[in-house]
C-alpha positions, 0 to 999 in steps of 0.5 A: 500500500502507498499513501501516494495512491491517496490522490490529491484529495488525500493530500489536500485533506492532510495539508488542511488538517495540519494547517488547522491543527497548528493554526488553532492549537499553536496560538491557543497554547501560547495564549494559555501560558502565563509564563514570561519564559519564551521556552515555556510559552513556545513549548506550550504552543508547539505541544498543543499545535502538534497534538491538535495537528496529530489528532486531525491527521489521524482523522485523515489517515484513519481510512488508510492506516491500520491502528491510526489511533497510535498516530495521536499517541506518537504526537503526544509522546514526541511533545513530552520527550522533546519538551524535557530536552528543550527545557534543559537545553533552553535553560542553558541557551534559549536560541540553541534550545529552540533550534535543537528543539525543533530539529529533535521534535521533527526527528522524534515525531518522525521516528514514532510515526514511522513505527506505525507506518513501517509495517504497512508502507514500503519505504516508510523509513523516509518518513523520519527524514522528511519529518525532521527536514520538514520541521527544520525548514518550515519555520524559516519558510513560514517566516519568509512567506509571512514577511513577503505577504506582510503578515506576522507569523505569530498570529493564527494565519502565521501558525497555519502557514507553518 
């Protein structure tokens, strides 16, 4: 089986689910934070955005992936594991904490999701690479798009673009 066979409708729904998850979950997570620490506030935004995106991605994947419910658990587990590392690194250096945090989150979520995909799809190992690279590239791309169109990337629209 191949997710590539899902057609344009599948991929459009995937992108929409991901954008809505991040566009709603990220800003809500930031708004719920009462901390003045950028690592804490940012982590809450990333965690809630990732969890909501994972839940909406599950809804898209459910017809094509056996036991797709594990997808949400993989998203939650990745946020928890990486959160501990980001807090530790961020306490030493905020900028390094962010960069490593994003790269680690992409890799960890990719590995955990790959565990679900590996027995069902040929070449599922690429998911780890694509997830890691996607996470690292999405921030600068979203910031550039936001700058070009004149929208700040910190709002709901910016979070959806990311």
